[in-house]
C-alpha positions as a printed Julia matrix, in Angstrom:
140×3 Matrix{Float64}:
  10.14  -21.01   39.34
  11.33  -18.08   37.5
   8.65  -16.05   36.05
   9.83  -14.62   32.25
   9.74  -11.11   32.33
   7.71   -9.7    28.79
   9.13   -7.82   26.58
   7.85   -5.18   25.01
   7.45   -4.9    20.97
   9.7    -2.61   18.56
   7.78    0.51   17.0
   8.52   -2.1    14.22
   6.24   -4.76   15.87
   4.18   -1.86   16.57
   3.28   -0.82   13.08
   2.72   -4.95   11.5
  -0.17   -5.56   14.38
  -2.19   -2.14   13.21
  -1.28   -3.2    10.13
  -2.89   -6.4    10.65
  -6.16   -5.16   12.93
  -6.62   -2.06   10.01
  -6.52   -4.72    7.63
  -8.98   -8.1     9.76
 -11.16   -5.7    10.09
 -11.66   -3.82    6.77
 -15.36   -4.23    4.81
 -15.01   -6.67    2.16
 -14.66   -5.44   -1.03
 -18.48   -6.38   -2.35
 -19.54   -4.11    1.17
 -17.38   -1.48    0.8
 -17.99   -0.62   -2.73
 -21.25   -2.97   -4.07
 -20.33   -1.68   -7.98
 -17.47   -2.93   -7.85
 -16.69   -6.54  -10.12
 -12.9    -6.16   -9.29
 -10.39   -3.86   -8.5
  -6.57   -4.22  -10.02
  -3.65   -2.17   -8.65
  -0.5    -2.45  -10.2
   2.5    -0.76   -7.81
   6.12    0.33  -10.38
   8.47    1.56   -7.49
  11.59    4.25   -8.94
  14.29    6.23   -7.37
  13.52    9.42   -7.26
  16.84   10.15   -6.82
  17.92    8.57   -9.5
  21.55    7.93   -7.69
  20.2     4.14   -7.58
  21.24    1.25  -10.53
  18.49    0.94  -11.85
  18.98   -3.13  -10.71
  18.67   -2.16   -7.23
  15.04   -1.09   -7.82
  12.11   -2.86   -6.5
  10.21   -4.88   -8.29
   6.38   -4.31   -9.49
   3.26   -5.7    -8.2
   0.27   -6.7    -9.05
  -3.13   -7.26   -6.5
  -6.44   -7.68   -8.38
  -9.52   -7.46   -5.67
 -12.53   -9.09   -6.2
 -16.3    -8.92   -3.96
 -14.9   -10.97   -1.3
 -11.1    -9.83   -0.83
 -10.61   -7.2     2.02
 -10.59   -2.92    0.75
  -7.68   -2.17    2.46
  -5.46   -0.64    0.02
  -2.47    0.4     2.24
   1.25   -0.84    0.75
   4.59   -1.33    2.83
   6.91    0.6     0.64
   8.71   -2.8    -1.01
  12.04   -1.73    0.86
  12.61   -3.78    4.32
  13.93   -1.13    6.49
  11.2     1.8     5.61
   9.0     2.41    7.86
   6.85    4.46    4.94
   4.05    2.71    3.83
   1.49    4.36    1.0
  -2.04    4.06    1.27
  -4.28    4.13   -1.75
  -7.54    4.14    0.16
  -8.77    7.78   -0.77
  -8.27    7.51   -4.93
  -9.9     3.61   -4.17
 -12.87    5.3    -2.87
 -12.91    8.53   -5.45
 -13.06    5.38   -8.23
 -15.36    3.4    -7.13
 -17.53    6.69   -7.2
 -16.96    7.94  -10.66
 -20.46    7.03  -12.42
 -20.32    5.06  -15.11
 -20.23    1.45  -16.51
 -17.75   -0.41  -17.31
 -13.53   -0.64  -17.05
 -12.4     3.56  -15.3
  -8.44    3.88  -14.37
  -7.28    6.12  -12.82
  -2.94    6.3   -13.06
  -1.22    8.63  -10.53
   2.91    9.43   -8.82
   3.51    9.19   -5.04
   6.95    9.66   -3.57
   7.53    7.36   -0.07
   6.38    9.54    2.7
   9.54    7.69    4.97
  12.47    7.02    5.92
  15.35    3.69    5.5
  16.57    2.56    9.4
  19.7     3.65    7.7
  19.33    7.22    7.53
  16.99    7.84   10.65
  19.34    9.87   12.44
  20.2    11.23    9.57
  16.58   12.43    8.76
  16.97   11.63    4.8
  13.09   10.09    3.52
  13.28    7.03    0.93
  14.28    7.95   -2.42
  10.97    5.44   -3.25
   8.73    7.28   -5.25
   5.72    4.76   -6.78
   3.23    4.68   -9.72
   0.32    3.1   -10.07
  -2.79    2.41  -12.0
  -5.49    1.23  -10.8
  -8.38   -0.82  -13.0
 -11.85   -0.73  -11.64
 -14.3    -2.84  -13.32
 -17.92   -1.7   -13.05
 -21.19   -3.8   -12.93
 -21.96   -3.9   -16.04
């Protein structure tokens, strides 16, 4: 009987497994931020080089988190061949830590630190920039 050799997982698969592992082990929003009733994160993307036509830029995303949701705020770059991600965990924690009742909002812009597959040899960074808006709804 021939035993099948085990294939080594690719770097992309390892990243995907690690993200899933981290997400599965993150606490629920109600545990991490008990003062929040809801958290909305809106992501819109642009090409920071300005070279790509507007119709090539990835679509916007919107995420709503309620108390039972995992408090996991890392988002992959929307370019399928990019190894970058956007980690908004510190921004969410900072917004949740601000005192006050009702709604609190933060907006900012960050650049993808990843590299697309076609540019790995040349070392050119991913041209995607993220404009995000986080809205935290606190306890009344």
